[in-house]
PyMOL Python script that loads the backbone (N, CA, C, O; Angstrom):
from pymol import cmd

cmd.read_pdbstr("""\
ATOM      1  N   MET A   1      24.553  13.553   2.860  1.00  0.00           N
ATOM      2  CA  MET A   1      23.572  13.802   1.775  1.00  0.00           C
ATOM      3  C   MET A   1      22.152  13.746   2.381  1.00  0.00           C
ATOM      4  O   MET A   1      21.831  12.869   3.182  1.00  0.00           O
ATOM      5  N   CYS A   2      21.352  14.680   1.981  1.00  0.00           N
ATOM      6  CA  CYS A   2      19.976  14.718   2.498  1.00  0.00           C
ATOM      7  C   CYS A   2      19.041  13.900   1.678  1.00  0.00           C
ATOM      8  O   CYS A   2      18.985  14.056   0.458  1.00  0.00           O
ATOM      9  N   LYS A   3      18.283  13.009   2.328  1.00  0.00           N
ATOM     10  CA  LYS A   3      17.330  12.173   1.610  1.00  0.00           C
ATOM     11  C   LYS A   3      16.016  12.885   1.531  1.00  0.00           C
ATOM     12  O   LYS A   3      15.664  13.641   2.437  1.00  0.00           O
ATOM     13  N   THR A   4      15.263  12.659   0.447  1.00  0.00           N
ATOM     14  CA  THR A   4      13.911  13.179   0.356  1.00  0.00           C
ATOM     15  C   THR A   4      13.021  12.470   1.278  1.00  0.00           C
ATOM     16  O   THR A   4      13.362  11.376   1.727  1.00  0.00           O
ATOM     17  N   HIS A   5      11.891  13.018   1.596  1.00  0.00           N
ATOM     18  CA  HIS A   5      10.958  12.397   2.540  1.00  0.00           C
ATOM     19  C   HIS A   5      10.429  11.111   2.016  1.00  0.00           C
ATOM     20  O   HIS A   5      10.267  10.159   2.779  1.00  0.00           O
ATOM     21  N   SER A   6      10.141  11.036   0.701  1.00  0.00           N
ATOM     22  CA  SER A   6       9.620   9.803   0.130  1.00  0.00           C
ATOM     23  C   SER A   6      10.621   8.653   0.225  1.00  0.00           C
ATOM     24  O   SER A   6      10.255   7.499   0.444  1.00  0.00           O
ATOM     25  N   LYS A   7      11.921   9.013   0.051  1.00  0.00           N
ATOM     26  CA  LYS A   7      12.959   7.996   0.215  1.00  0.00           C
ATOM     27  C   LYS A   7      13.117   7.519   1.627  1.00  0.00           C
ATOM     28  O   LYS A   7      13.514   6.379   1.868  1.00  0.00           O
ATOM     29  N   MET A   8      12.805   8.396   2.575  1.00  0.00           N
ATOM     30  CA  MET A   8      12.869   8.016   3.984  1.00  0.00           C
ATOM     31  C   MET A   8      11.780   7.106   4.403  1.00  0.00           C
ATOM     32  O   MET A   8      12.005   6.226   5.234  1.00  0.00           O
ATOM     33  N   ILE A   9      10.606   7.270   3.872  1.00  0.00           N
ATOM     34  CA  ILE A   9       9.500   6.452   4.290  1.00  0.00           C
ATOM     35  C   ILE A   9       9.309   5.150   3.459  1.00  0.00           C
ATOM     36  O   ILE A   9       8.574   4.243   3.849  1.00  0.00           O
ATOM     37  N   THR A  10       9.968   5.107   2.361  1.00  0.00           N
ATOM     38  CA  THR A  10       9.851   3.883   1.480  1.00  0.00           C
ATOM     39  C   THR A  10      10.296   2.633   2.203  1.00  0.00           C
ATOM     40  O   THR A  10       9.596   1.629   2.072  1.00  0.00           O
ATOM     41  N   PRO A  11      11.375   2.583   2.945  1.00  0.00           N
ATOM     42  CA  PRO A  11      11.681   1.336   3.742  1.00  0.00           C
ATOM     43  C   PRO A  11      10.599   0.985   4.745  1.00  0.00           C
ATOM     44  O   PRO A  11      10.315  -0.198   4.930  1.00  0.00           O
ATOM     45  N   LYS A  12       9.985   1.951   5.396  1.00  0.00           N
ATOM     46  CA  LYS A  12       8.898   1.675   6.337  1.00  0.00           C
ATOM     47  C   LYS A  12       7.689   1.045   5.597  1.00  0.00           C
ATOM     48  O   LYS A  12       7.053   0.118   6.100  1.00  0.00           O
ATOM     49  N   LEU A  13       7.402   1.562   4.424  1.00  0.00           N
ATOM     50  CA  LEU A  13       6.274   1.044   3.657  1.00  0.00           C
ATOM     51  C   LEU A  13       6.539  -0.326   3.138  1.00  0.00           C
ATOM     52  O   LEU A  13       5.629  -1.151   3.055  1.00  0.00           O
ATOM     53  N   SER A  14       7.848  -0.604   2.764  1.00  0.00           N
ATOM     54  CA  SER A  14       8.212  -1.920   2.309  1.00  0.00           C
ATOM     55  C   SER A  14       8.095  -2.967   3.469  1.00  0.00           C
ATOM     56  O   SER A  14       7.687  -4.109   3.256  1.00  0.00           O
ATOM     57  N   SER A  15       8.451  -2.546   4.636  1.00  0.00           N
ATOM     58  CA  SER A  15       8.331  -3.421   5.776  1.00  0.00           C
ATOM     59  C   SER A  15       6.852  -3.720   6.117  1.00  0.00           C
ATOM     60  O   SER A  15       6.507  -4.832   6.515  1.00  0.00           O
ATOM     61  N   ALA A  16       6.018  -2.727   5.954  1.00  0.00           N
ATOM     62  CA  ALA A  16       4.595  -2.929   6.208  1.00  0.00           C
ATOM     63  C   ALA A  16       3.998  -3.849   5.139  1.00  0.00           C
ATOM     64  O   ALA A  16       3.096  -4.630   5.441  1.00  0.00           O
ATOM     65  N   CYS A  17       4.474  -3.774   3.923  1.00  0.00           N
ATOM     66  CA  CYS A  17       4.033  -4.618   2.843  1.00  0.00           C
ATOM     67  C   CYS A  17       4.451  -6.050   3.159  1.00  0.00           C
ATOM     68  O   CYS A  17       3.650  -6.968   2.984  1.00  0.00           O
ATOM     69  N   TYR A  18       5.668  -6.267   3.612  1.00  0.00           N
ATOM     70  CA  TYR A  18       6.135  -7.579   3.966  1.00  0.00           C
ATOM     71  C   TYR A  18       5.310  -8.157   5.123  1.00  0.00           C
ATOM     72  O   TYR A  18       4.963  -9.338   5.090  1.00  0.00           O
ATOM     73  N   ALA A  19       4.996  -7.365   6.124  1.00  0.00           N
ATOM     74  CA  ALA A  19       4.233  -7.811   7.251  1.00  0.00           C
ATOM     75  C   ALA A  19       2.861  -8.312   6.841  1.00  0.00           C
ATOM     76  O   ALA A  19       2.395  -9.327   7.360  1.00  0.00           O
ATOM     77  N   VAL A  20       2.193  -7.608   5.903  1.00  0.00           N
ATOM     78  CA  VAL A  20       0.916  -7.996   5.433  1.00  0.00           C
ATOM     79  C   VAL A  20       1.038  -9.308   4.673  1.00  0.00           C
ATOM     80  O   VAL A  20       0.210 -10.205   4.835  1.00  0.00           O
ATOM     81  N   ARG A  21       2.083  -9.420   3.834  1.00  0.00           N
ATOM     82  CA  ARG A  21       2.242 -10.675   3.055  1.00  0.00           C
ATOM     83  C   ARG A  21       2.582 -11.858   3.927  1.00  0.00           C
ATOM     84  O   ARG A  21       2.133 -12.975   3.668  1.00  0.00           O
ATOM     85  N   ALA A  22       3.385 -11.621   4.976  1.00  0.00           N
ATOM     86  CA  ALA A  22       3.794 -12.754   5.851  1.00  0.00           C
ATOM     87  C   ALA A  22       2.619 -13.323   6.655  1.00  0.00           C
ATOM     88  O   ALA A  22       2.568 -14.524   6.920  1.00  0.00           O
ATOM     89  N   ILE A  23       1.679 -12.457   7.039  1.00  0.00           N
ATOM     90  CA  ILE A  23       0.585 -12.951   7.875  1.00  0.00           C
ATOM     91  C   ILE A  23      -0.693 -13.279   7.078  1.00  0.00           C
ATOM     92  O   ILE A  23      -1.686 -13.742   7.640  1.00  0.00           O
ATOM     93  N   LYS A  24      -0.646 -13.035   5.787  1.00  0.00           N
ATOM     94  CA  LYS A  24      -1.799 -13.285   4.919  1.00  0.00           C
ATOM     95  C   LYS A  24      -2.471 -14.617   5.031  1.00  0.00           C
ATOM     96  O   LYS A  24      -3.698 -14.723   5.010  1.00  0.00           O
ATOM     97  N   LEU A  25      -1.662 -15.624   5.148  1.00  0.00           N
ATOM     98  CA  LEU A  25      -2.189 -17.032   5.178  1.00  0.00           C
ATOM     99  C   LEU A  25      -2.898 -17.369   6.471  1.00  0.00           C
ATOM    100  O   LEU A  25      -3.657 -18.337   6.524  1.00  0.00           O
ATOM    101  N   PHE A  26      -2.668 -16.591   7.515  1.00  0.00           N
ATOM    102  CA  PHE A  26      -3.130 -16.981   8.842  1.00  0.00           C
ATOM    103  C   PHE A  26      -4.322 -16.153   9.350  1.00  0.00           C
ATOM    104  O   PHE A  26      -4.931 -16.520  10.355  1.00  0.00           O
ATOM    105  N   VAL A  27      -4.658 -15.069   8.691  1.00  0.00           N
ATOM    106  CA  VAL A  27      -5.692 -14.191   9.184  1.00  0.00           C
ATOM    107  C   VAL A  27      -6.725 -13.914   8.048  1.00  0.00           C
ATOM    108  O   VAL A  27      -6.496 -14.219   6.878  1.00  0.00           O
ATOM    109  N   SER A  28      -7.842 -13.333   8.454  1.00  0.00           N
ATOM    110  CA  SER A  28      -8.870 -12.962   7.470  1.00  0.00           C
ATOM    111  C   SER A  28      -8.539 -11.653   6.805  1.00  0.00           C
ATOM    112  O   SER A  28      -7.633 -10.922   7.205  1.00  0.00           O
ATOM    113  N   GLN A  29      -9.342 -11.377   5.734  1.00  0.00           N
ATOM    114  CA  GLN A  29      -9.097 -10.117   4.984  1.00  0.00           C
ATOM    115  C   GLN A  29      -9.387  -8.875   5.816  1.00  0.00           C
ATOM    116  O   GLN A  29      -8.801  -7.819   5.573  1.00  0.00           O
ATOM    117  N   ASP A  30     -10.271  -8.984   6.782  1.00  0.00           N
ATOM    118  CA  ASP A  30     -10.570  -7.842   7.658  1.00  0.00           C
ATOM    119  C   ASP A  30      -9.337  -7.506   8.516  1.00  0.00           C
ATOM    120  O   ASP A  30      -9.033  -6.333   8.729  1.00  0.00           O
ATOM    121  N   ILE A  31      -8.659  -8.494   8.987  1.00  0.00           N
ATOM    122  CA  ILE A  31      -7.436  -8.245   9.775  1.00  0.00           C
ATOM    123  C   ILE A  31      -6.377  -7.644   8.894  1.00  0.00           C
ATOM    124  O   ILE A  31      -5.628  -6.773   9.336  1.00  0.00           O
ATOM    125  N   LEU A  32      -6.291  -8.096   7.630  1.00  0.00           N
ATOM    126  CA  LEU A  32      -5.298  -7.567   6.716  1.00  0.00           C
ATOM    127  C   LEU A  32      -5.552  -6.095   6.441  1.00  0.00           C
ATOM    128  O   LEU A  32      -4.624  -5.294   6.325  1.00  0.00           O
ATOM    129  N   LYS A  33      -6.866  -5.750   6.336  1.00  0.00           N
ATOM    130  CA  LYS A  33      -7.191  -4.352   6.138  1.00  0.00           C
ATOM    131  C   LYS A  33      -6.844  -3.473   7.325  1.00  0.00           C
ATOM    132  O   LYS A  33      -6.399  -2.337   7.165  1.00  0.00           O
ATOM    133  N   MET A  34      -7.056  -4.020   8.533  1.00  0.00           N
ATOM    134  CA  MET A  34      -6.628  -3.292   9.720  1.00  0.00           C
ATOM    135  C   MET A  34      -5.127  -3.101   9.747  1.00  0.00           C
ATOM    136  O   MET A  34      -4.634  -2.026  10.088  1.00  0.00           O
ATOM    137  N   MET A  35      -4.412  -4.135   9.391  1.00  0.00           N
ATOM    138  CA  MET A  35      -2.939  -4.019   9.304  1.00  0.00           C
ATOM    139  C   MET A  35      -2.515  -2.973   8.310  1.00  0.00           C
ATOM    140  O   MET A  35      -1.598  -2.190   8.556  1.00  0.00           O
ATOM    141  N   TYR A  36      -3.200  -2.969   7.175  1.00  0.00           N
ATOM    142  CA  TYR A  36      -2.905  -1.967   6.136  1.00  0.00           C
ATOM    143  C   TYR A  36      -3.051  -0.589   6.709  1.00  0.00           C
ATOM    144  O   TYR A  36      -2.162   0.251   6.566  1.00  0.00           O
ATOM    145  N   HIS A  37      -4.204  -0.341   7.379  1.00  0.00           N
ATOM    146  CA  HIS A  37      -4.473   0.995   7.872  1.00  0.00           C
ATOM    147  C   HIS A  37      -3.514   1.392   8.980  1.00  0.00           C
ATOM    148  O   HIS A  37      -3.113   2.552   9.072  1.00  0.00           O
ATOM    149  N   SER A  38      -3.146   0.439   9.816  1.00  0.00           N
ATOM    150  CA  SER A  38      -2.276   0.805  10.989  1.00  0.00           C
ATOM    151  C   SER A  38      -0.828   0.889  10.567  1.00  0.00           C
ATOM    152  O   SER A  38      -0.149   1.801  11.039  1.00  0.00           O
ATOM    153  N   TYR A  39      -0.293   0.030   9.725  1.00  0.00           N
ATOM    154  CA  TYR A  39       1.091   0.029   9.402  1.00  0.00           C
ATOM    155  C   TYR A  39       1.432   0.788   8.092  1.00  0.00           C
ATOM    156  O   TYR A  39       2.449   1.479   8.029  1.00  0.00           O
ATOM    157  N   PHE A  40       0.627   0.664   7.105  1.00  0.00           N
ATOM    158  CA  PHE A  40       0.972   1.247   5.791  1.00  0.00           C
ATOM    159  C   PHE A  40       0.322   2.627   5.600  1.00  0.00           C
ATOM    160  O   PHE A  40       1.013   3.600   5.298  1.00  0.00           O
ATOM    161  N   HIS A  41      -0.992   2.711   5.774  1.00  0.00           N
ATOM    162  CA  HIS A  41      -1.690   3.967   5.488  1.00  0.00           C
ATOM    163  C   HIS A  41      -1.252   5.082   6.443  1.00  0.00           C
ATOM    164  O   HIS A  41      -1.177   6.238   6.027  1.00  0.00           O
ATOM    165  N   SER A  42      -0.970   4.778   7.669  1.00  0.00           N
ATOM    166  CA  SER A  42      -0.561   5.764   8.671  1.00  0.00           C
ATOM    167  C   SER A  42       0.762   6.436   8.259  1.00  0.00           C
ATOM    168  O   SER A  42       0.959   7.633   8.469  1.00  0.00           O
ATOM    169  N   VAL A  43       1.658   5.636   7.670  1.00  0.00           N
ATOM    170  CA  VAL A  43       2.948   6.215   7.201  1.00  0.00           C
ATOM    171  C   VAL A  43       2.767   6.917   5.842  1.00  0.00           C
ATOM    172  O   VAL A  43       3.336   7.980   5.591  1.00  0.00           O
ATOM    173  N   MET A  44       1.976   6.302   4.998  1.00  0.00           N
ATOM    174  CA  MET A  44       1.792   6.803   3.626  1.00  0.00           C
ATOM    175  C   MET A  44       1.165   8.189   3.619  1.00  0.00           C
ATOM    176  O   MET A  44       1.562   9.034   2.817  1.00  0.00           O
ATOM    177  N   LYS A  45       0.195   8.443   4.492  1.00  0.00           N
ATOM    178  CA  LYS A  45      -0.524   9.707   4.424  1.00  0.00           C
ATOM    179  C   LYS A  45       0.329  10.876   4.887  1.00  0.00           C
ATOM    180  O   LYS A  45      -0.041  12.030   4.668  1.00  0.00           O
ATOM    181  N   ARG A  46       1.486  10.597   5.536  1.00  0.00           N
ATOM    182  CA  ARG A  46       2.406  11.652   5.869  1.00  0.00           C
ATOM    183  C   ARG A  46       3.384  12.014   4.742  1.00  0.00           C
ATOM    184  O   ARG A  46       4.009  13.074   4.759  1.00  0.00           O
ATOM    185  N   GLY A  47       3.496  11.124   3.784  1.00  0.00           N
ATOM    186  CA  GLY A  47       4.479  11.351   2.702  1.00  0.00           C
ATOM    187  C   GLY A  47       3.941  12.132   1.559  1.00  0.00           C
ATOM    188  O   GLY A  47       2.729  12.292   1.418  1.00  0.00           O
ATOM    189  N   LYS A  48       4.810  12.614   0.752  1.00  0.00           N
ATOM    190  CA  LYS A  48       4.424  13.317  -0.465  1.00  0.00           C
ATOM    191  C   LYS A  48       4.096  12.254  -1.498  1.00  0.00           C
ATOM    192  O   LYS A  48       4.503  11.098  -1.378  1.00  0.00           O
ATOM    193  N   GLN A  49       3.354  12.668  -2.512  1.00  0.00           N
ATOM    194  CA  GLN A  49       3.008  11.696  -3.552  1.00  0.00           C
ATOM    195  C   GLN A  49       4.180  11.444  -4.430  1.00  0.00           C
ATOM    196  O   GLN A  49       4.801  12.374  -4.944  1.00  0.00           O
ATOM    197  N   SER A  50       4.502  10.132  -4.617  1.00  0.00           N
ATOM    198  CA  SER A  50       5.549   9.736  -5.482  1.00  0.00           C
ATOM    199  C   SER A  50       5.244   8.389  -6.127  1.00  0.00           C
ATOM    200  O   SER A  50       4.396   7.627  -5.662  1.00  0.00           O
ATOM    201  N   LYS A  51       5.951   8.128  -7.191  1.00  0.00           N
ATOM    202  CA  LYS A  51       5.682   6.902  -7.918  1.00  0.00           C
ATOM    203  C   LYS A  51       6.093   5.628  -7.102  1.00  0.00           C
ATOM    204  O   LYS A  51       5.457   4.580  -7.214  1.00  0.00           O
ATOM    205  N   ASN A  52       7.151   5.752  -6.297  1.00  0.00           N
ATOM    206  CA  ASN A  52       7.561   4.624  -5.470  1.00  0.00           C
ATOM    207  C   ASN A  52       6.518   4.257  -4.398  1.00  0.00           C
ATOM    208  O   ASN A  52       6.235   3.085  -4.151  1.00  0.00           O
ATOM    209  N   ILE A  53       5.971   5.288  -3.786  1.00  0.00           N
ATOM    210  CA  ILE A  53       4.967   5.059  -2.726  1.00  0.00           C
ATOM    211  C   ILE A  53       3.707   4.486  -3.384  1.00  0.00           C
ATOM    212  O   ILE A  53       3.085   3.586  -2.819  1.00  0.00           O
ATOM    213  N   PHE A  54       3.318   4.982  -4.556  1.00  0.00           N
ATOM    214  CA  PHE A  54       2.156   4.408  -5.187  1.00  0.00           C
ATOM    215  C   PHE A  54       2.377   2.996  -5.595  1.00  0.00           C
ATOM    216  O   PHE A  54       1.447   2.198  -5.477  1.00  0.00           O
ATOM    217  N   ARG A  55       3.555   2.611  -6.075  1.00  0.00           N
ATOM    218  CA  ARG A  55       3.827   1.248  -6.442  1.00  0.00           C
ATOM    219  C   ARG A  55       3.734   0.308  -5.209  1.00  0.00           C
ATOM    220  O   ARG A  55       3.217  -0.806  -5.305  1.00  0.00           O
ATOM    221  N   LEU A  56       4.249   0.786  -4.051  1.00  0.00           N
ATOM    222  CA  LEU A  56       4.093  -0.027  -2.853  1.00  0.00           C
ATOM    223  C   LEU A  56       2.670  -0.188  -2.444  1.00  0.00           C
ATOM    224  O   LEU A  56       2.258  -1.242  -1.961  1.00  0.00           O
ATOM    225  N   GLN A  57       1.907   0.876  -2.639  1.00  0.00           N
ATOM    226  CA  GLN A  57       0.495   0.787  -2.271  1.00  0.00           C
ATOM    227  C   GLN A  57      -0.247  -0.248  -3.196  1.00  0.00           C
ATOM    228  O   GLN A  57      -1.080  -1.037  -2.750  1.00  0.00           O
ATOM    229  N   LYS A  58       0.109  -0.187  -4.473  1.00  0.00           N
ATOM    230  CA  LYS A  58      -0.532  -1.155  -5.374  1.00  0.00           C
ATOM    231  C   LYS A  58      -0.121  -2.608  -4.957  1.00  0.00           C
ATOM    232  O   LYS A  58      -0.925  -3.537  -5.022  1.00  0.00           O
ATOM    233  N   ARG A  59       1.080  -2.748  -4.556  1.00  0.00           N
ATOM    234  CA  ARG A  59       1.560  -4.083  -4.113  1.00  0.00           C
ATOM    235  C   ARG A  59       0.785  -4.589  -2.917  1.00  0.00           C
ATOM    236  O   ARG A  59       0.374  -5.749  -2.882  1.00  0.00           O
ATOM    237  N   VAL A  60       0.585  -3.725  -1.937  1.00  0.00           N
ATOM    238  CA  VAL A  60      -0.091  -4.189  -0.700  1.00  0.00           C
ATOM    239  C   VAL A  60      -1.555  -4.423  -0.949  1.00  0.00           C
ATOM    240  O   VAL A  60      -2.126  -5.325  -0.337  1.00  0.00           O
ATOM    241  N   VAL A  61      -2.200  -3.663  -1.813  1.00  0.00           N
ATOM    242  CA  VAL A  61      -3.596  -3.862  -2.151  1.00  0.00           C
ATOM    243  C   VAL A  61      -3.778  -5.233  -2.862  1.00  0.00           C
ATOM    244  O   VAL A  61      -4.717  -5.986  -2.601  1.00  0.00           O
ATOM    245  N   ARG A  62      -2.846  -5.493  -3.747  1.00  0.00           N
ATOM    246  CA  ARG A  62      -2.903  -6.805  -4.485  1.00  0.00           C
ATOM    247  C   ARG A  62      -2.640  -7.977  -3.557  1.00  0.00           C
ATOM    248  O   ARG A  62      -3.172  -9.063  -3.789  1.00  0.00           O
ATOM    249  N   ILE A  63      -1.852  -7.801  -2.531  1.00  0.00           N
ATOM    250  CA  ILE A  63      -1.594  -8.812  -1.521  1.00  0.00           C
ATOM    251  C   ILE A  63      -2.901  -9.096  -0.723  1.00  0.00           C
ATOM    252  O   ILE A  63      -3.308 -10.235  -0.496  1.00  0.00           O
ATOM    253  N   ILE A  64      -3.494  -8.002  -0.337  1.00  0.00           N
ATOM    254  CA  ILE A  64      -4.749  -8.130   0.472  1.00  0.00           C
ATOM    255  C   ILE A  64      -5.850  -8.859  -0.334  1.00  0.00           C
ATOM    256  O   ILE A  64      -6.512  -9.761   0.179  1.00  0.00           O
ATOM    257  N   LYS A  65      -6.032  -8.447  -1.611  1.00  0.00           N
ATOM    258  CA  LYS A  65      -7.070  -9.004  -2.456  1.00  0.00           C
ATOM    259  C   LYS A  65      -6.641 -10.315  -3.132  1.00  0.00           C
ATOM    260  O   LYS A  65      -7.473 -10.973  -3.756  1.00  0.00           O
ATOM    261  N   ASP A  66      -5.382 -10.704  -3.025  1.00  0.00           N
ATOM    262  CA  ASP A  66      -4.885 -11.951  -3.547  1.00  0.00           C
ATOM    263  C   ASP A  66      -5.089 -12.039  -5.072  1.00  0.00           C
ATOM    264  O   ASP A  66      -5.643 -13.010  -5.587  1.00  0.00           O
ATOM    265  N   VAL A  67      -4.631 -11.006  -5.764  1.00  0.00           N
ATOM    266  CA  VAL A  67      -4.661 -10.976  -7.220  1.00  0.00           C
ATOM    267  C   VAL A  67      -3.314 -10.760  -7.835  1.00  0.00           C
ATOM    268  O   VAL A  67      -2.360 -10.410  -7.141  1.00  0.00           O
ATOM    269  N   GLY A  68      -3.217 -10.964  -9.147  1.00  0.00           N
ATOM    270  CA  GLY A  68      -1.917 -10.859  -9.788  1.00  0.00           C
ATOM    271  C   GLY A  68      -1.524  -9.425 -10.088  1.00  0.00           C
ATOM    272  O   GLY A  68      -2.247  -8.479  -9.776  1.00  0.00           O
ATOM    273  N   ILE A  69      -0.347  -9.289 -10.709  1.00  0.00           N
ATOM    274  CA  ILE A  69       0.237  -7.970 -10.888  1.00  0.00           C
ATOM    275  C   ILE A  69      -0.496  -7.176 -12.080  1.00  0.00           C
ATOM    276  O   ILE A  69      -0.345  -5.961 -12.211  1.00  0.00           O
ATOM    277  N   PHE A  70      -1.242  -7.887 -12.879  1.00  0.00           N
ATOM    278  CA  PHE A  70      -1.880  -7.227 -13.979  1.00  0.00           C
ATOM    279  C   PHE A  70      -3.279  -6.745 -13.691  1.00  0.00           C
ATOM    280  O   PHE A  70      -3.930  -6.178 -14.569  1.00  0.00           O
ATOM    281  N   GLN A  71      -3.756  -6.955 -12.486  1.00  0.00           N
ATOM    282  CA  GLN A  71      -5.083  -6.567 -12.038  1.00  0.00           C
ATOM    283  C   GLN A  71      -5.081  -5.127 -11.739  1.00  0.00           C
ATOM    284  O   GLN A  71      -4.157  -4.682 -11.058  1.00  0.00           O
ATOM    285  N   ASN A  72      -6.031  -4.328 -12.180  1.00  0.00           N
ATOM    286  CA  ASN A  72      -6.135  -2.873 -11.884  1.00  0.00           C
ATOM    287  C   ASN A  72      -6.597  -2.702 -10.433  1.00  0.00           C
ATOM    288  O   ASN A  72      -7.609  -3.280 -10.035  1.00  0.00           O
ATOM    289  N   ILE A  73      -5.875  -1.927  -9.655  1.00  0.00           N
ATOM    290  CA  ILE A  73      -6.202  -1.784  -8.256  1.00  0.00           C
ATOM    291  C   ILE A  73      -7.324  -0.716  -8.003  1.00  0.00           C
ATOM    292  O   ILE A  73      -7.846  -0.627  -6.892  1.00  0.00           O
ATOM    293  N   LYS A  74      -7.662   0.035  -8.973  1.00  0.00           N
ATOM    294  CA  LYS A  74      -8.645   1.160  -8.742  1.00  0.00           C
ATOM    295  C   LYS A  74      -9.926   0.547  -8.196  1.00  0.00           C
ATOM    296  O   LYS A  74     -10.462   1.062  -7.215  1.00  0.00           O
ATOM    297  N   TYR A  75     -10.414  -0.468  -8.752  1.00  0.00           N
ATOM    298  CA  TYR A  75     -11.721  -1.060  -8.257  1.00  0.00           C
ATOM    299  C   TYR A  75     -11.469  -1.994  -7.076  1.00  0.00           C
ATOM    300  O   TYR A  75     -12.356  -2.129  -6.234  1.00  0.00           O
ATOM    301  N   LEU A  76     -10.353  -2.622  -6.971  1.00  0.00           N
ATOM    302  CA  LEU A  76     -10.040  -3.427  -5.794  1.00  0.00           C
ATOM    303  C   LEU A  76      -9.971  -2.583  -4.563  1.00  0.00           C
ATOM    304  O   LEU A  76     -10.479  -2.967  -3.510  1.00  0.00           O
ATOM    305  N   ALA A  77      -9.321  -1.383  -4.686  1.00  0.00           N
ATOM    306  CA  ALA A  77      -9.176  -0.500  -3.525  1.00  0.00           C
ATOM    307  C   ALA A  77     -10.515   0.015  -3.082  1.00  0.00           C
ATOM    308  O   ALA A  77     -10.732   0.227  -1.889  1.00  0.00           O
ATOM    309  N   ILE A  78     -11.412   0.221  -4.006  1.00  0.00           N
ATOM    310  CA  ILE A  78     -12.747   0.731  -3.595  1.00  0.00           C
ATOM    311  C   ILE A  78     -13.495  -0.365  -2.805  1.00  0.00           C
ATOM    312  O   ILE A  78     -14.247  -0.072  -1.875  1.00  0.00           O
ATOM    313  N   ASN A  79     -13.272  -1.619  -3.196  1.00  0.00           N
ATOM    314  CA  ASN A  79     -13.991  -2.752  -2.498  1.00  0.00           C
ATOM    315  C   ASN A  79     -13.449  -2.906  -1.054  1.00  0.00           C
ATOM    316  O   ASN A  79     -14.181  -3.349  -0.169  1.00  0.00           O
ATOM    317  N   ILE A  80     -12.206  -2.551  -0.824  1.00  0.00           N
ATOM    318  CA  ILE A  80     -11.705  -2.700   0.533  1.00  0.00           C
ATOM    319  C   ILE A  80     -11.543  -1.375   1.263  1.00  0.00           C
ATOM    320  O   ILE A  80     -10.873  -1.289   2.292  1.00  0.00           O
ATOM    321  N   THR A  81     -12.157  -0.369   0.719  1.00  0.00           N
ATOM    322  CA  THR A  81     -12.161   1.008   1.283  1.00  0.00           C
ATOM    323  C   THR A  81     -10.749   1.473   1.596  1.00  0.00           C
ATOM    324  O   THR A  81     -10.435   1.729   2.759  1.00  0.00           O
ATOM    325  N   VAL A  82      -9.906   1.587   0.612  1.00  0.00           N
ATOM    326  CA  VAL A  82      -8.532   2.058   0.708  1.00  0.00           C
ATOM    327  C   VAL A  82      -8.414   3.374  -0.010  1.00  0.00           C
ATOM    328  O   VAL A  82      -8.851   3.480  -1.156  1.00  0.00           O
ATOM    329  N   TYR A  83      -7.851   4.369   0.604  1.00  0.00           N
ATOM    330  CA  TYR A  83      -7.608   5.656  -0.012  1.00  0.00           C
ATOM    331  C   TYR A  83      -6.462   5.493  -1.051  1.00  0.00           C
ATOM    332  O   TYR A  83      -5.344   5.122  -0.692  1.00  0.00           O
ATOM    333  N   ILE A  84      -6.754   5.770  -2.310  1.00  0.00           N
ATOM    334  CA  ILE A  84      -5.742   5.691  -3.346  1.00  0.00           C
ATOM    335  C   ILE A  84      -5.042   7.027  -3.419  1.00  0.00           C
ATOM    336  O   ILE A  84      -5.675   8.082  -3.453  1.00  0.00           O
ATOM    337  N   PHE A  85      -3.726   6.963  -3.442  1.00  0.00           N
ATOM    338  CA  PHE A  85      -2.914   8.142  -3.575  1.00  0.00           C
ATOM    339  C   PHE A  85      -3.372   8.899  -4.828  1.00  0.00           C
ATOM    340  O   PHE A  85      -3.637   8.266  -5.850  1.00  0.00           O
ATOM    341  N   ALA A  86      -3.468  10.196  -4.780  1.00  0.00           N
ATOM    342  CA  ALA A  86      -3.880  11.008  -5.922  1.00  0.00           C
ATOM    343  C   ALA A  86      -2.887  10.850  -7.096  1.00  0.00           C
ATOM    344  O   ALA A  86      -3.257  11.109  -8.241  1.00  0.00           O
ATOM    345  N   TYR A  87      -1.703  10.454  -6.845  1.00  0.00           N
ATOM    346  CA  TYR A  87      -0.736  10.227  -7.932  1.00  0.00           C
ATOM    347  C   TYR A  87      -1.287   9.186  -8.877  1.00  0.00           C
ATOM    348  O   TYR A  87      -1.077   9.266 -10.087  1.00  0.00           O
ATOM    349  N   ALA A  88      -1.979   8.226  -8.343  1.00  0.00           N
ATOM    350  CA  ALA A  88      -2.502   7.148  -9.159  1.00  0.00           C
ATOM    351  C   ALA A  88      -3.567   7.633 -10.111  1.00  0.00           C
ATOM    352  O   ALA A  88      -3.654   7.127 -11.229  1.00  0.00           O
ATOM    353  N   LEU A  89      -4.357   8.562  -9.727  1.00  0.00           N
ATOM    354  CA  LEU A  89      -5.411   9.029 -10.594  1.00  0.00           C
ATOM    355  C   LEU A  89      -4.870   9.976 -11.663  1.00  0.00           C
ATOM    356  O   LEU A  89      -5.476  10.119 -12.725  1.00  0.00           O
ATOM    357  N   CYS A  90      -3.761  10.608 -11.399  1.00  0.00           N
ATOM    358  CA  CYS A  90      -3.144  11.536 -12.403  1.00  0.00           C
ATOM    359  C   CYS A  90      -2.274  10.794 -13.389  1.00  0.00           C
ATOM    360  O   CYS A  90      -2.294  11.115 -14.577  1.00  0.00           O
ATOM    361  N   SER A  91      -1.520   9.824 -12.949  1.00  0.00           N
ATOM    362  CA  SER A  91      -0.491   9.227 -13.820  1.00  0.00           C
ATOM    363  C   SER A  91      -0.860   7.867 -14.469  1.00  0.00           C
ATOM    364  O   SER A  91      -0.343   7.501 -15.524  1.00  0.00           O
ATOM    365  N   TYR A  92      -1.762   7.147 -13.801  1.00  0.00           N
ATOM    366  CA  TYR A  92      -2.012   5.813 -14.298  1.00  0.00           C
ATOM    367  C   TYR A  92      -3.425   5.624 -14.793  1.00  0.00           C
ATOM    368  O   TYR A  92      -3.781   4.536 -15.244  1.00  0.00           O
TER     369      TYR A  92
END
""", "prot")
cmd.dss("prot")
cmd.show_as("cartoon", "prot")
cmd.util.cbc("prot")
cmd.orient("prot")
C-alpha cells in the first residue's frame, strides 16, 4: 500500500518534536529555535500542507514557548520567527 507523503514525514516530525521537548530543560530558547529549524522545519517545508503536520507544528511551537494547549500560536510563532504553514491561516 502506498503511503501519502504527509504520512511518511509525520513520524520524522514527531521525533523532532520529542527531541525539542527532551532537551528543553537544559538549553536556552535560542538553541530550541535552532533545533526547530534544523530538525522540524527542514522536513516540514518538503511536505504538503496537512492537518497532521500543522498540529505537530503547533505542538513544537508551544513546547519552545512553554505555553499550554489553549494558547494561540499565531502570535507566538511571530515572536520566535517561525514560518506558519499556510494551512493554519486557511483553516484555523
